[in-house]
C-alpha positions as CSV (number, residue, x, y, z in Angstrom):
1,M,-24.2,-12.1,-0.6
2,T,-26.0,-9.6,1.6
3,V,-24.5,-6.6,3.4
4,P,-26.2,-3.7,5.1
5,G,-27.2,-1.3,2.4
6,G,-28.0,-3.9,-0.2
7,L,-26.4,-3.8,-3.6
8,I,-25.3,-0.2,-3.4
9,G,-23.5,-0.9,-0.1
10,T,-21.8,-4.0,-1.7
11,L,-20.6,-2.0,-4.7
12,I,-19.3,0.8,-2.5
13,W,-17.3,-1.7,-0.4
14,L,-15.9,-3.4,-3.5
15,F,-15.0,-0.1,-5.1
16,C,-13.2,1.1,-1.9
17,L,-11.2,-2.1,-1.5
18,L,-10.2,-2.3,-5.2
19,F,-9.4,1.5,-5.2
20,V,-7.1,1.4,-2.2
21,G,-5.4,-1.8,-3.5
22,G,-5.0,-0.3,-6.9
23,V,-3.6,2.9,-5.7
24,C,-1.0,1.1,-3.5
25,L,-0.1,-1.3,-6.3
26,G,0.2,1.6,-8.8
27,M,2.4,3.6,-6.5
28,G,4.5,0.6,-5.7
29,I,5.1,-0.1,-9.4
30,K,5.9,3.6,-10.1
31,W,8.2,3.8,-7.1
32,S,10.0,0.6,-8.1
33,K,10.8,1.9,-11.6
34,G,11.6,5.5,-10.6
35,R,14.9,7.3,-11.2
36,E,14.6,9.7,-8.3
37,P,14.3,8.6,-4.6
38,A,10.8,7.4,-3.9
39,G,9.0,8.0,-0.7
40,P,6.2,9.8,1.2
41,W,7.9,13.2,1.6
42,A,5.1,15.2,3.3
43,K,7.2,17.9,4.8
44,G,10.4,19.4,3.5
45,K,12.1,18.5,0.3
46,A,12.9,15.0,-0.8
47,P,16.5,13.9,-0.5
48,K,18.6,14.1,-3.6
49,R,19.9,11.1,-5.6
50,T,23.4,11.7,-4.2
51,D,22.2,11.3,-0.6
52,F,21.6,7.6,-1.1
53,T,24.1,4.7,-1.4
54,D,22.0,2.8,-4.0
55,V,18.9,4.6,-5.3
56,D,17.7,1.7,-7.5
57,A,17.7,-0.8,-4.6
58,Y,16.1,1.8,-2.3
59,N,13.3,2.4,-4.8
60,R,12.7,-1.3,-5.4
61,A,12.5,-1.9,-1.6
62,M,10.1,1.0,-1.2
63,G,7.9,-0.1,-4.1
64,R,7.9,-3.7,-2.8
65,Q,6.5,-2.6,0.5
66,L,3.5,-0.8,-1.2
67,K,2.9,-3.8,-3.5
68,L,2.8,-6.1,-0.5
69,Y,0.4,-3.7,1.3
70,S,-2.0,-3.9,-1.6
71,I,-2.4,-7.7,-1.4
72,P,-4.8,-7.8,1.6
73,F,-7.2,-5.3,-0.1
74,F,-7.4,-7.4,-3.3
75,L,-7.9,-10.5,-1.2
76,A,-10.6,-8.8,0.8
77,A,-12.3,-7.8,-2.5
78,V,-12.3,-11.4,-3.8
79,C,-13.4,-12.7,-0.4
80,F,-16.3,-10.2,-0.4
81,F,-18.1,-12.3,-3.0
82,W,-18.4,-15.3,-0.6
83,R,-18.2,-13.9,2.9
84,P,-18.7,-10.1,3.1
85,L,-18.2,-10.1,6.9
86,V,-14.8,-11.9,6.6
87,A,-13.8,-9.5,3.9
88,G,-14.6,-6.5,6.1
89,I,-12.7,-8.0,9.0
90,L,-9.7,-8.8,6.8
91,A,-9.7,-5.2,5.5
92,A,-10.0,-3.7,9.0
93,V,-7.4,-5.9,10.6
94,T,-4.9,-5.2,7.8
95,C,-5.5,-1.5,7.3
96,I,-4.3,0.2,10.5
97,P,-1.7,-2.3,11.7
98,G,-0.5,-2.7,8.2
99,L,-0.1,1.0,7.7
100,I,1.8,1.3,10.9
101,L,4.1,-1.5,9.9
102,L,4.5,0.1,6.4
103,L,5.6,3.3,8.0
104,V,8.1,1.6,10.3
105,R,9.5,-0.4,7.3
106,F,9.8,2.8,5.3
107,G,11.9,4.3,8.1
108,K,14.2,1.2,8.2
109,I,14.6,1.1,4.4
110,Y,15.4,4.8,4.5
111,Q,18.1,4.4,7.2
112,K,19.6,1.4,5.3
113,Y,20.2,3.3,2.1
114,I,20.9,6.9,3.2
115,K,24.5,7.9,3.4
């Protein structure tokens, strides 16, 4: 297993892949079990619980999306031990398109459960 930068480069790549996957997985679990509506509310205030038809189903759907988004990062970290180039390609191919898909799905889930 050789990557540019040697051992330090390898450890940084692994740390980044595992960190991003872990954050997404942790947020997905937290959102799935939350009592208040979950979501990436960057601007403005988050909607109230009464604004949704089924907050529990909404939170489970939002959490499921983040849990699924974390899978490619963990797969890339495992793949990194055998084929670092393939792992890098997997992470790059899933990162940006996956994030766009994630945001589109968040919008659809929001529209499905908002009153």
